[in-house]
VMD Tcl script that builds the backbone (N, CA, C; Angstrom):
set m [mol new atoms 507]
animate dup $m
set s [atomselect $m all]
$s set {name element resname resid chain x y z} {
  {N N MET 1 A -21.814 78.191 -39.322}
  {CA C MET 1 A -20.648 78.181 -40.191}
  {C C MET 1 A -20.397 76.808 -40.391}
  {N N ALA 2 A -19.939 76.370 -41.543}
  {CA C ALA 2 A -20.038 74.990 -41.939}
  {C C ALA 2 A -18.270 74.620 -41.708}
  {N N ARG 3 A -17.366 75.641 -41.546}
  {CA C ARG 3 A -16.022 75.137 -41.309}
  {C C ARG 3 A -15.761 74.908 -39.946}
  {N N ILE 4 A -15.024 73.726 -39.894}
  {CA C ILE 4 A -14.799 73.310 -38.714}
  {C C ILE 4 A -13.345 73.256 -38.428}
  {N N ASP 5 A -12.790 72.629 -37.366}
  {CA C ASP 5 A -11.311 72.392 -37.278}
  {C C ASP 5 A -10.943 71.231 -37.910}
  {N N PHE 6 A -9.995 71.230 -38.909}
  {CA C PHE 6 A -9.527 70.129 -39.686}
  {C C PHE 6 A -9.310 68.575 -38.901}
  {N N ASP 7 A -8.876 68.923 -37.734}
  {CA C ASP 7 A -8.581 67.610 -36.875}
  {C C ASP 7 A -9.920 66.981 -36.534}
  {N N GLN 8 A -11.048 67.737 -36.484}
  {CA C GLN 8 A -12.293 67.089 -36.192}
  {C C GLN 8 A -13.057 66.391 -37.371}
  {N N LEU 9 A -12.444 66.509 -38.781}
  {CA C LEU 9 A -13.359 65.998 -39.864}
  {C C LEU 9 A -13.015 64.318 -39.747}
  {N N PRO 10 A -13.780 63.599 -40.328}
  {CA C PRO 10 A -13.699 62.120 -40.255}
  {C C PRO 10 A -12.521 61.676 -41.289}
  {N N ASP 11 A -12.020 60.428 -41.066}
  {CA C ASP 11 A -10.896 60.031 -41.797}
  {C C ASP 11 A -11.466 59.939 -43.248}
  {N N ALA 12 A -12.712 59.572 -43.435}
  {CA C ALA 12 A -13.173 59.437 -44.877}
  {C C ALA 12 A -13.298 60.676 -45.536}
  {N N SER 13 A -13.424 61.854 -45.177}
  {CA C SER 13 A -13.515 63.080 -45.701}
  {C C SER 13 A -12.516 63.153 -46.991}
  {N N ARG 14 A -12.803 63.809 -48.027}
  {CA C ARG 14 A -12.335 64.055 -49.313}
  {C C ARG 14 A -11.271 65.104 -49.033}
  {N N VAL 15 A -10.275 64.960 -49.747}
  {CA C VAL 15 A -9.024 66.103 -49.313}
  {C C VAL 15 A -8.464 66.298 -50.595}
  {N N TRP 16 A -8.251 67.768 -50.739}
  {CA C TRP 16 A -7.277 68.478 -51.736}
  {C C TRP 16 A -6.117 68.687 -51.201}
  {N N VAL 17 A -4.934 68.591 -51.856}
  {CA C VAL 17 A -3.740 69.119 -51.354}
  {C C VAL 17 A -3.207 70.270 -52.531}
  {N N PHE 18 A -2.858 71.384 -52.310}
  {CA C PHE 18 A -2.458 72.427 -53.094}
  {C C PHE 18 A -1.140 72.982 -52.600}
  {N N GLY 19 A 0.020 72.905 -53.478}
  {CA C GLY 19 A 1.571 73.512 -52.791}
  {C C GLY 19 A 1.292 74.903 -53.407}
  {N N VAL 20 A 1.998 75.676 -52.429}
  {CA C VAL 20 A 2.181 77.003 -52.945}
  {C C VAL 20 A 3.822 77.028 -53.464}
  {N N SER 21 A 4.105 77.557 -54.624}
  {CA C SER 21 A 5.217 77.564 -55.284}
  {C C SER 21 A 6.542 78.283 -54.542}
  {N N ASP 22 A 6.153 79.287 -53.796}
  {CA C ASP 22 A 7.284 80.178 -53.214}
  {C C ASP 22 A 6.326 80.287 -51.823}
  {N N GLY 23 A 7.340 80.451 -50.759}
  {CA C GLY 23 A 6.858 80.708 -49.710}
  {C C GLY 23 A 6.394 82.207 -49.413}
  {N N PHE 24 A 5.629 82.151 -48.451}
  {CA C PHE 24 A 4.872 83.542 -48.123}
  {C C PHE 24 A 5.707 84.386 -46.958}
  {N N SER 25 A 5.610 85.748 -47.064}
  {CA C SER 25 A 5.791 86.473 -45.845}
  {C C SER 25 A 4.842 86.221 -44.835}
  {N N ALA 26 A 4.895 86.520 -43.681}
  {CA C ALA 26 A 4.099 86.373 -42.599}
  {C C ALA 26 A 2.686 87.039 -42.725}
  {N N SER 27 A 2.811 88.274 -43.518}
  {CA C SER 27 A 1.591 88.948 -43.679}
  {C C SER 27 A 0.879 88.273 -45.112}
  {N N GLU 28 A 1.861 87.761 -45.975}
  {CA C GLU 28 A 0.974 87.337 -47.153}
  {C C GLU 28 A 0.293 85.827 -46.839}
  {N N GLU 29 A 1.189 85.257 -45.887}
  {CA C GLU 29 A 0.244 83.974 -45.428}
  {C C GLU 29 A -1.139 84.257 -44.769}
  {N N ALA 30 A -0.802 85.008 -43.800}
  {CA C ALA 30 A -2.295 85.703 -43.133}
  {C C ALA 30 A -3.270 85.985 -43.998}
  {N N SER 31 A -2.889 86.823 -45.013}
  {CA C SER 31 A -3.807 87.316 -46.001}
  {C C SER 31 A -4.454 86.062 -46.828}
  {N N PHE 32 A -3.606 85.174 -47.264}
  {CA C PHE 32 A -4.041 84.014 -47.945}
  {C C PHE 32 A -5.045 83.235 -47.372}
  {N N LEU 33 A -4.549 82.794 -45.974}
  {CA C LEU 33 A -5.460 81.933 -45.334}
  {C C LEU 33 A -6.717 82.601 -44.852}
  {N N ALA 34 A -6.585 83.850 -44.564}
  {CA C ALA 34 A -8.046 84.527 -44.288}
  {C C ALA 34 A -9.007 84.484 -45.391}
  {N N VAL 35 A -8.382 84.753 -46.744}
  {CA C VAL 35 A -9.191 84.607 -47.933}
  {C C VAL 35 A -9.815 82.939 -48.225}
  {N N VAL 36 A -8.983 81.896 -47.890}
  {CA C VAL 36 A -9.441 80.772 -47.808}
  {C C VAL 36 A -10.460 80.371 -46.774}
  {N N ASP 37 A -10.148 80.885 -45.624}
  {CA C ASP 37 A -11.035 80.702 -44.335}
  {C C ASP 37 A -12.628 81.329 -44.732}
  {N N GLY 38 A -12.444 82.451 -45.309}
  {CA C GLY 38 A -13.622 83.403 -45.669}
  {C C GLY 38 A -14.406 82.328 -46.624}
  {N N PHE 39 A -13.605 81.892 -47.681}
  {CA C PHE 39 A -14.431 81.148 -48.574}
  {C C PHE 39 A -15.098 79.762 -47.988}
  {N N LEU 40 A -14.221 79.061 -47.191}
  {CA C LEU 40 A -14.926 77.718 -46.474}
  {C C LEU 40 A -15.897 78.163 -45.446}
  {N N ASP 41 A -15.987 79.281 -44.938}
  {CA C ASP 41 A -17.101 79.675 -43.996}
  {C C ASP 41 A -18.317 79.620 -44.680}
  {N N VAL 42 A -18.219 79.991 -46.139}
  {CA C VAL 42 A -19.673 79.996 -46.734}
  {C C VAL 42 A -19.619 79.117 -48.069}
  {N N TRP 43 A -18.865 77.948 -48.022}
  {CA C TRP 43 A -18.702 77.152 -49.072}
  {C C TRP 43 A -20.325 76.378 -48.924}
  {N N VAL 44 A -20.849 76.071 -50.094}
  {CA C VAL 44 A -22.033 75.538 -50.198}
  {C C VAL 44 A -22.036 74.469 -51.429}
  {N N ALA 45 A -22.896 73.586 -51.492}
  {CA C ALA 45 A -22.995 72.641 -52.623}
  {C C ALA 45 A -24.525 72.520 -52.723}
  {N N HIS 46 A -25.032 73.070 -53.864}
  {CA C HIS 46 A -26.434 73.170 -54.065}
  {C C HIS 46 A -27.428 73.726 -53.025}
  {N N GLY 47 A -26.841 74.856 -52.413}
  {CA C GLY 47 A -27.380 75.573 -51.475}
  {C C GLY 47 A -27.082 74.893 -49.867}
  {N N HIS 48 A -26.384 74.029 -49.781}
  {CA C HIS 48 A -26.183 72.990 -48.422}
  {C C HIS 48 A -24.720 73.516 -47.876}
  {N N ALA 49 A -24.644 73.980 -46.931}
  {CA C ALA 49 A -23.434 74.280 -46.324}
  {C C ALA 49 A -22.282 72.946 -46.274}
  {N N LEU 50 A -21.090 72.972 -46.733}
  {CA C LEU 50 A -20.255 71.825 -46.712}
  {C C LEU 50 A -19.627 71.886 -45.268}
  {N N ARG 51 A -19.563 70.814 -44.657}
  {CA C ARG 51 A -18.763 70.724 -43.376}
  {C C ARG 51 A -17.385 70.407 -43.914}
  {N N CYS 52 A -16.494 71.369 -43.661}
  {CA C CYS 52 A -15.241 71.247 -44.104}
  {C C CYS 52 A -14.066 72.089 -43.215}
  {N N GLY 53 A -12.824 71.828 -43.604}
  {CA C GLY 53 A -11.940 72.619 -42.778}
  {C C GLY 53 A -10.571 72.763 -43.684}
  {N N ARG 54 A -9.556 73.070 -43.096}
  {CA C ARG 54 A -8.124 73.378 -43.836}
  {C C ARG 54 A -7.218 73.200 -42.912}
  {N N ASP 55 A -5.964 72.812 -43.407}
  {CA C ASP 55 A -4.697 73.012 -42.561}
  {C C ASP 55 A -3.689 73.681 -43.611}
  {N N TRP 56 A -2.780 73.996 -42.822}
  {CA C TRP 56 A -1.419 74.852 -43.408}
  {C C TRP 56 A -0.265 73.976 -43.035}
  {N N ARG 57 A 0.575 73.576 -43.933}
  {CA C ARG 57 A 1.608 72.516 -43.340}
  {C C ARG 57 A 2.865 73.127 -44.026}
  {N N HIS 58 A 3.936 73.063 -43.447}
  {CA C HIS 58 A 5.358 73.465 -43.867}
  {C C HIS 58 A 5.522 74.662 -44.516}
  {N N GLY 59 A 4.221 75.673 -44.133}
  {CA C GLY 59 A 4.431 76.921 -44.895}
  {C C GLY 59 A 4.093 76.923 -46.291}
  {N N ARG 60 A 3.841 75.540 -46.909}
  {CA C ARG 60 A 3.767 75.643 -48.376}
  {C C ARG 60 A 2.618 74.957 -48.934}
  {N N PHE 61 A 1.835 74.217 -47.932}
  {CA C PHE 61 A 0.726 73.346 -48.420}
  {C C PHE 61 A -0.541 73.633 -47.736}
  {N N LEU 62 A -1.458 73.876 -48.569}
  {CA C LEU 62 A -2.844 74.006 -48.353}
  {C C LEU 62 A -3.602 72.687 -48.347}
  {N N LEU 63 A -4.110 72.244 -47.297}
  {CA C LEU 63 A -5.151 70.828 -47.288}
  {C C LEU 63 A -6.569 71.277 -46.999}
  {N N VAL 64 A -7.398 70.950 -47.939}
  {CA C VAL 64 A -8.645 71.214 -47.850}
  {C C VAL 64 A -9.623 69.798 -47.682}
  {N N ALA 65 A -10.319 69.725 -46.763}
  {CA C ALA 65 A -11.170 68.540 -46.746}
  {C C ALA 65 A -12.630 68.728 -46.360}
  {N N VAL 66 A -13.558 67.853 -47.049}
  {CA C VAL 66 A -14.703 67.853 -46.608}
  {C C VAL 66 A -15.519 66.875 -46.335}
  {N N ASP 67 A -16.171 66.661 -45.370}
  {CA C ASP 67 A -16.917 65.556 -44.973}
  {C C ASP 67 A -18.201 65.286 -45.999}
  {N N GLU 68 A -17.882 64.186 -46.906}
  {CA C GLU 68 A -18.704 63.883 -47.769}
  {C C GLU 68 A -20.013 63.486 -47.141}
  {N N ALA 69 A -19.880 62.730 -45.790}
  {CA C ALA 69 A -21.060 61.975 -45.430}
  {C C ALA 69 A -22.063 63.050 -44.942}
  {N N SER 70 A -21.814 64.257 -44.624}
  {CA C SER 70 A -22.723 65.276 -44.221}
  {C C SER 70 A -23.416 65.910 -45.304}
  {N N GLU 71 A -22.584 66.099 -46.342}
  {CA C GLU 71 A -22.924 66.683 -47.445}
  {C C GLU 71 A -21.716 66.640 -48.633}
  {N N PRO 72 A -22.224 66.125 -49.788}
  {CA C PRO 72 A -20.646 65.817 -50.825}
  {C C PRO 72 A -20.831 67.205 -51.356}
  {N N PRO 73 A -19.516 67.486 -51.988}
  {CA C PRO 73 A -19.345 68.577 -52.568}
  {C C PRO 73 A -19.704 68.312 -54.019}
  {N N SER 74 A -20.166 69.406 -54.941}
  {CA C SER 74 A -20.563 69.145 -56.133}
  {C C SER 74 A -19.498 69.669 -57.098}
  {N N GLY 75 A -19.563 69.383 -58.400}
  {CA C GLY 75 A -18.519 69.908 -59.281}
  {C C GLY 75 A -18.460 71.315 -59.387}
  {N N CYS 76 A -19.696 72.089 -59.264}
  {CA C CYS 76 A -19.681 73.410 -59.212}
  {C C CYS 76 A -18.901 73.998 -57.851}
  {N N SER 77 A -19.310 73.384 -56.715}
  {CA C SER 77 A -18.666 73.992 -55.438}
  {C C SER 77 A -17.206 73.744 -55.504}
  {N N ILE 78 A -16.765 72.636 -56.177}
  {CA C ILE 78 A -15.116 72.287 -56.286}
  {C C ILE 78 A -14.605 73.435 -56.906}
  {N N ASP 79 A -15.300 73.497 -58.345}
  {CA C ASP 79 A -14.671 74.693 -59.387}
  {C C ASP 79 A -14.706 76.166 -58.504}
  {N N ALA 80 A -15.600 76.268 -57.633}
  {CA C ALA 80 A -15.583 77.599 -56.995}
  {C C ALA 80 A -14.315 77.653 -56.016}
  {N N MET 81 A -14.134 76.618 -55.496}
  {CA C MET 81 A -12.752 76.649 -54.475}
  {C C MET 81 A -11.757 76.839 -55.290}
  {N N VAL 82 A -11.496 76.271 -56.384}
  {CA C VAL 82 A -10.401 76.242 -57.329}
  {C C VAL 82 A -10.408 77.730 -57.850}
  {N N GLN 83 A -11.543 78.196 -58.383}
  {CA C GLN 83 A -11.422 79.620 -58.791}
  {C C GLN 83 A -10.959 80.725 -57.592}
  {N N VAL 84 A -11.332 80.418 -56.229}
  {CA C VAL 84 A -10.726 81.200 -55.206}
  {C C VAL 84 A -9.369 81.025 -55.315}
  {N N LEU 85 A -8.766 79.990 -55.367}
  {CA C LEU 85 A -7.454 79.725 -55.390}
  {C C LEU 85 A -6.643 80.341 -56.573}
  {N N LYS 86 A -7.234 80.072 -57.725}
  {CA C LYS 86 A -6.546 80.758 -58.925}
  {C C LYS 86 A -6.539 82.446 -58.690}
  {N N ASP 87 A -7.412 82.878 -58.160}
  {CA C ASP 87 A -7.617 84.309 -57.869}
  {C C ASP 87 A -6.379 84.739 -56.862}
  {N N GLU 88 A -6.281 84.011 -55.834}
  {CA C GLU 88 A -5.258 84.198 -55.011}
  {C C GLU 88 A -3.789 84.018 -55.642}
  {N N GLN 89 A -3.700 83.045 -56.425}
  {CA C GLN 89 A -2.554 82.743 -57.302}
  {C C GLN 89 A -2.035 84.182 -58.026}
  {N N ARG 90 A -3.160 84.747 -58.797}
  {CA C ARG 90 A -2.991 85.902 -59.351}
  {C C ARG 90 A -2.506 87.040 -58.525}
  {N N ARG 91 A -3.076 87.210 -57.393}
  {CA C ARG 91 A -2.959 88.141 -56.701}
  {C C ARG 91 A -1.598 88.209 -56.080}
  {N N LEU 92 A -1.264 87.006 -55.529}
  {CA C LEU 92 A 0.164 86.823 -54.615}
  {C C LEU 92 A 1.349 86.507 -55.602}
  {N N GLY 93 A 1.038 86.286 -56.834}
  {CA C GLY 93 A 2.080 86.042 -57.874}
  {C C GLY 93 A 2.885 84.761 -57.782}
  {N N VAL 94 A 2.092 83.780 -57.327}
  {CA C VAL 94 A 2.708 82.246 -57.012}
  {C C VAL 94 A 1.835 81.335 -57.803}
  {N N ALA 95 A 2.439 80.113 -57.919}
  {CA C ALA 95 A 1.552 78.896 -58.465}
  {C C ALA 95 A 0.840 78.123 -57.066}
  {N N ILE 96 A -0.423 77.942 -57.385}
  {CA C ILE 96 A -1.192 77.261 -56.338}
  {C C ILE 96 A -1.753 76.053 -56.936}
  {N N VAL 97 A -2.539 76.065 -57.871}
  {CA C VAL 97 A -3.242 75.375 -58.665}
  {C C VAL 97 A -2.345 74.682 -59.919}
  {N N ASP 98 A -1.203 73.796 -59.289}
  {CA C ASP 98 A -0.356 73.435 -60.464}
  {C C ASP 98 A 0.019 71.969 -59.868}
  {N N HIS 99 A -0.689 70.988 -60.553}
  {CA C HIS 99 A -0.404 69.699 -59.801}
  {C C HIS 99 A 0.878 68.840 -60.545}
  {N N ALA 100 A 1.562 69.482 -61.415}
  {CA C ALA 100 A 2.470 68.732 -62.423}
  {C C ALA 100 A 3.911 68.974 -61.472}
  {N N ALA 101 A 3.848 69.655 -60.578}
  {CA C ALA 101 A 5.365 69.789 -59.772}
  {C C ALA 101 A 5.495 68.691 -58.976}
  {N N VAL 102 A 6.921 68.298 -58.486}
  {CA C VAL 102 A 6.965 67.207 -57.575}
  {C C VAL 102 A 7.695 67.938 -56.378}
  {N N TRP 103 A 7.197 67.506 -55.118}
  {CA C TRP 103 A 7.725 68.126 -53.863}
  {C C TRP 103 A 8.448 67.352 -53.191}
  {N N TYR 104 A 9.385 67.653 -52.636}
  {CA C TYR 104 A 10.183 67.075 -51.474}
  {C C TYR 104 A 10.877 67.826 -50.525}
  {N N LEU 105 A 11.305 67.181 -49.516}
  {CA C LEU 105 A 11.895 67.823 -48.169}
  {C C LEU 105 A 13.089 67.408 -48.089}
  {N N GLU 106 A 14.180 68.290 -48.033}
  {CA C GLU 106 A 15.583 68.088 -48.064}
  {C C GLU 106 A 16.159 69.209 -46.941}
  {N N ASP 107 A 16.768 68.423 -45.923}
  {CA C ASP 107 A 17.313 69.344 -44.811}
  {C C ASP 107 A 16.359 70.108 -44.243}
  {N N GLY 108 A 15.218 69.908 -44.068}
  {CA C GLY 108 A 14.142 70.562 -43.310}
  {C C GLY 108 A 13.336 71.667 -44.423}
  {N N GLU 109 A 13.880 71.715 -45.678}
  {CA C GLU 109 A 13.303 72.516 -46.491}
  {C C GLU 109 A 12.553 72.137 -47.727}
  {N N VAL 110 A 11.399 72.547 -47.817}
  {CA C VAL 110 A 10.444 71.986 -49.005}
  {C C VAL 110 A 10.836 72.633 -50.381}
  {N N TRP 111 A 11.084 71.634 -51.151}
  {CA C TRP 111 A 11.516 72.012 -52.786}
  {C C TRP 111 A 10.384 71.441 -53.471}
  {N N ARG 112 A 10.267 72.402 -54.712}
  {CA C ARG 112 A 9.387 72.110 -55.934}
  {C C ARG 112 A 10.175 72.180 -56.838}
  {N N VAL 113 A 10.251 71.131 -57.617}
  {CA C VAL 113 A 10.733 70.885 -59.005}
  {C C VAL 113 A 9.812 70.333 -60.044}
  {N N THR 114 A 10.253 70.494 -61.257}
  {CA C THR 114 A 9.662 69.860 -62.453}
  {C C THR 114 A 9.794 68.078 -62.084}
  {N N ARG 115 A 9.146 67.475 -62.876}
  {CA C ARG 115 A 9.391 66.059 -63.032}
  {C C ARG 115 A 10.632 65.828 -63.573}
  {N N ALA 116 A 11.053 66.334 -64.772}
  {CA C ALA 116 A 12.227 66.138 -65.244}
  {C C ALA 116 A 13.478 66.407 -64.235}
  {N N GLU 117 A 13.300 67.625 -63.642}
  {CA C GLU 117 A 14.407 68.046 -62.640}
  {C C GLU 117 A 14.516 67.029 -61.414}
  {N N PHE 118 A 13.315 66.509 -60.845}
  {CA C PHE 118 A 13.380 65.388 -59.767}
  {C C PHE 118 A 13.766 64.183 -60.408}
  {N N LYS 119 A 13.694 63.739 -61.705}
  {CA C LYS 119 A 14.379 62.508 -62.256}
  {C C LYS 119 A 15.763 62.664 -62.322}
  {N N ALA 120 A 16.258 63.963 -62.760}
  {CA C ALA 120 A 17.664 64.155 -62.670}
  {C C ALA 120 A 18.306 64.174 -61.575}
  {N N LEU 121 A 17.670 64.516 -60.285}
  {CA C LEU 121 A 18.335 64.646 -59.204}
  {C C LEU 121 A 18.439 63.053 -58.777}
  {N N ALA 122 A 17.382 62.262 -58.980}
  {CA C ALA 122 A 17.543 60.900 -58.720}
  {C C ALA 122 A 18.619 60.075 -59.376}
  {N N GLU 123 A 18.740 60.562 -60.608}
  {CA C GLU 123 A 19.724 59.712 -61.361}
  {C C GLU 123 A 21.204 60.153 -60.970}
  {N N ALA 124 A 21.319 61.304 -60.621}
  {CA C ALA 124 A 22.472 61.869 -59.892}
  {C C ALA 124 A 22.785 61.699 -58.644}
  {N N ASP 125 A 21.965 60.743 -57.967}
  {CA C ASP 125 A 21.889 60.307 -56.728}
  {C C ASP 125 A 22.098 61.644 -55.720}
  {N N GLN 126 A 21.692 62.546 -56.107}
  {CA C GLN 126 A 21.324 63.882 -55.298}
  {C C GLN 126 A 19.884 63.731 -54.325}
  {N N ILE 127 A 19.097 62.898 -54.652}
  {CA C ILE 127 A 18.237 62.373 -53.762}
  {C C ILE 127 A 17.989 60.796 -53.872}
  {N N GLY 128 A 17.537 60.402 -52.850}
  {CA C GLY 128 A 17.221 58.874 -52.784}
  {C C GLY 128 A 16.054 58.387 -52.344}
  {N N ALA 129 A 16.082 57.249 -52.224}
  {CA C ALA 129 A 14.697 56.366 -51.857}
  {C C ALA 129 A 14.324 56.922 -50.372}
  {N N ASP 130 A 15.190 57.332 -49.562}
  {CA C ASP 130 A 14.867 57.829 -48.434}
  {C C ASP 130 A 14.397 59.220 -48.254}
  {N N THR 131 A 14.478 59.874 -49.374}
  {CA C THR 131 A 14.136 61.316 -49.426}
  {C C THR 131 A 12.766 61.469 -49.238}
  {N N VAL 132 A 12.090 62.269 -48.601}
  {CA C VAL 132 A 10.686 62.528 -48.098}
  {C C VAL 132 A 10.046 63.307 -49.273}
  {N N VAL 133 A 9.074 62.678 -49.632}
  {CA C VAL 133 A 8.300 63.325 -50.706}
  {C C VAL 133 A 6.717 63.589 -50.195}
  {N N PHE 134 A 6.250 64.385 -51.128}
  {CA C PHE 134 A 4.847 64.819 -50.886}
  {C C PHE 134 A 4.039 64.319 -51.862}
  {N N ASP 135 A 2.977 63.486 -51.634}
  {CA C ASP 135 A 1.972 62.955 -52.750}
  {C C ASP 135 A 0.885 63.656 -52.606}
  {N N ASN 136 A 0.709 64.616 -53.365}
  {CA C ASN 136 A -0.484 65.463 -53.375}
  {C C ASN 136 A -1.521 65.024 -54.207}
  {N N THR 137 A -1.546 63.873 -54.641}
  {CA C THR 137 A -2.439 63.207 -55.232}
  {C C THR 137 A -3.564 62.356 -54.188}
  {N N VAL 138 A -3.092 62.451 -53.099}
  {CA C VAL 138 A -4.038 61.781 -51.849}
  {C C VAL 138 A -5.484 62.427 -52.099}
  {N N THR 139 A -6.549 61.416 -51.874}
  {CA C THR 139 A -7.859 61.941 -51.917}
  {C C THR 139 A -8.618 61.881 -50.637}
  {N N ARG 140 A -8.183 61.198 -49.615}
  {CA C ARG 140 A -8.736 60.662 -48.254}
  {C C ARG 140 A -7.752 61.453 -47.226}
  {N N LEU 141 A -8.626 61.863 -46.314}
  {CA C LEU 141 A -8.193 62.593 -45.067}
  {C C LEU 141 A -7.361 61.288 -44.419}
  {N N SER 142 A -7.722 60.080 -44.535}
  {CA C SER 142 A -7.156 59.128 -43.766}
  {C C SER 142 A -5.770 58.680 -44.222}
  {N N GLN 143 A -5.551 59.041 -45.650}
  {CA C GLN 143 A -4.221 58.975 -46.213}
  {C C GLN 143 A -3.259 59.896 -45.837}
  {N N VAL 144 A -3.695 60.960 -45.386}
  {CA C VAL 144 A -2.945 62.084 -44.904}
  {C C VAL 144 A -2.311 61.676 -43.442}
  {N N ARG 145 A -3.589 61.133 -42.576}
  {CA C ARG 145 A -3.301 60.914 -41.143}
  {C C ARG 145 A -2.386 59.601 -40.966}
  {N N GLU 146 A -2.540 59.025 -41.989}
  {CA C GLU 146 A -1.708 57.689 -41.993}
  {C C GLU 146 A -0.216 57.590 -42.737}
  {N N GLY 147 A 0.087 58.755 -42.915}
  {CA C GLY 147 A 1.595 58.946 -43.468}
  {C C GLY 147 A 1.564 58.813 -45.105}
  {N N GLY 148 A 0.475 58.681 -45.646}
  {CA C GLY 148 A 0.278 58.456 -47.150}
  {C C GLY 148 A 0.721 59.743 -48.067}
  {N N TRP 149 A 0.709 60.925 -47.402}
  {CA C TRP 149 A 0.910 62.211 -48.031}
  {C C TRP 149 A 2.557 62.654 -47.741}
  {N N GLU 150 A 3.032 62.387 -46.675}
  {CA C GLU 150 A 4.532 62.652 -46.640}
  {C C GLU 150 A 5.326 61.433 -46.130}
  {N N ARG 151 A 6.079 60.928 -47.020}
  {CA C ARG 151 A 6.644 59.729 -46.887}
  {C C ARG 151 A 8.050 59.640 -47.469}
  {N N PRO 152 A 8.645 58.593 -47.085}
  {CA C PRO 152 A 9.962 58.416 -48.098}
  {C C PRO 152 A 9.505 58.068 -49.516}
  {N N ALA 153 A 10.374 58.402 -50.317}
  {CA C ALA 153 A 10.234 57.946 -51.837}
  {C C ALA 153 A 9.937 56.665 -52.087}
  {N N ARG 154 A 10.652 55.871 -51.406}
  {CA C ARG 154 A 10.627 54.382 -51.600}
  {C C ARG 154 A 9.097 53.740 -51.183}
  {N N GLU 155 A 8.420 54.570 -50.470}
  {CA C GLU 155 A 6.983 54.069 -50.150}
  {C C GLU 155 A 5.970 54.848 -50.925}
  {N N SER 156 A 6.502 55.413 -51.938}
  {CA C SER 156 A 5.374 56.316 -52.930}
  {C C SER 156 A 5.573 56.030 -54.152}
  {N N TRP 157 A 4.548 56.374 -55.091}
  {CA C TRP 157 A 4.776 56.364 -56.614}
  {C C TRP 157 A 5.948 56.875 -57.094}
  {N N HIS 158 A 6.609 57.916 -56.354}
  {CA C HIS 158 A 7.875 58.611 -56.897}
  {C C HIS 158 A 8.880 57.709 -57.018}
  {N N TYR 159 A 9.044 56.530 -56.229}
  {CA C TYR 159 A 9.990 55.636 -56.424}
  {C C TYR 159 A 9.908 54.848 -57.824}
  {N N ARG 160 A 8.609 54.333 -58.011}
  {CA C ARG 160 A 8.553 53.537 -59.402}
  {C C ARG 160 A 8.648 54.500 -60.542}
  {N N ALA 161 A 8.413 55.642 -60.459}
  {CA C ALA 161 A 8.368 56.838 -61.549}
  {C C ALA 161 A 9.697 57.394 -61.841}
  {N N PHE 162 A 10.391 57.518 -60.617}
  {CA C PHE 162 A 11.733 58.365 -60.756}
  {C C PHE 162 A 13.157 57.693 -60.475}
  {N N PHE 163 A 12.954 56.466 -59.800}
  {CA C PHE 163 A 14.397 55.854 -59.459}
  {C C PHE 163 A 14.364 54.553 -60.132}
  {N N LYS 164 A 15.824 54.468 -60.554}
  {CA C LYS 164 A 15.971 53.084 -61.173}
  {C C LYS 164 A 15.948 51.955 -60.049}
  {N N GLU 165 A 15.435 50.634 -60.562}
  {CA C GLU 165 A 15.517 49.740 -59.544}
  {C C GLU 165 A 16.915 48.999 -59.616}
  {N N PRO 166 A 17.590 48.637 -58.208}
  {CA C PRO 166 A 18.862 48.044 -58.290}
  {C C PRO 166 A 18.746 46.884 -59.193}
  {N N ALA 167 A 20.155 46.505 -59.746}
  {CA C ALA 167 A 20.392 45.381 -60.333}
  {C C ALA 167 A 19.964 44.206 -59.761}
  {N N GLY 168 A 19.206 43.376 -60.275}
  {CA C GLY 168 A 18.655 41.953 -59.626}
  {C C GLY 168 A 17.459 42.276 -58.690}
  {N N ALA 169 A 16.943 43.441 -58.965}
  {CA C ALA 169 A 15.675 43.525 -57.909}
  {C C ALA 169 A 14.503 42.949 -58.456}
}
mol reanalyze $m
mol bondsrecalc $m
mol representation Tube
mol addrep $m
């Protein structure tokens, strides 16, 4: 089996983050993760097993990582992973393979909004520089472990993209 515990993967591992648009019931979550695990158990690139793992965070985020030092994923193997997630997307009636959304945490709840909605929230001061955002563009497991995935907006690209700089800044 190539799938290992997510925490055992090295920091240099390639990572992908997928946000699930709506929360799952307990049975949907178990079913979804079983499908993902089943795929990762047999995930290969050019006939070689990929040393990989996954994590499930906040009941909304699937993180998949591959130890590229042992065997790098190929374009076809990445496409296969995305296809499994697209199939699950259709089966469960949720968005999974959608990187246009902006994700943030407010009062312990994860929110998914469009970029325009996030900008409007920032302009209306309904969210601020201290709002925790999720940067699903991270590419290395070290970024996740060092707080680069989940952090205050002021420390992320979100701040430059959506917040107005204070006068005189």
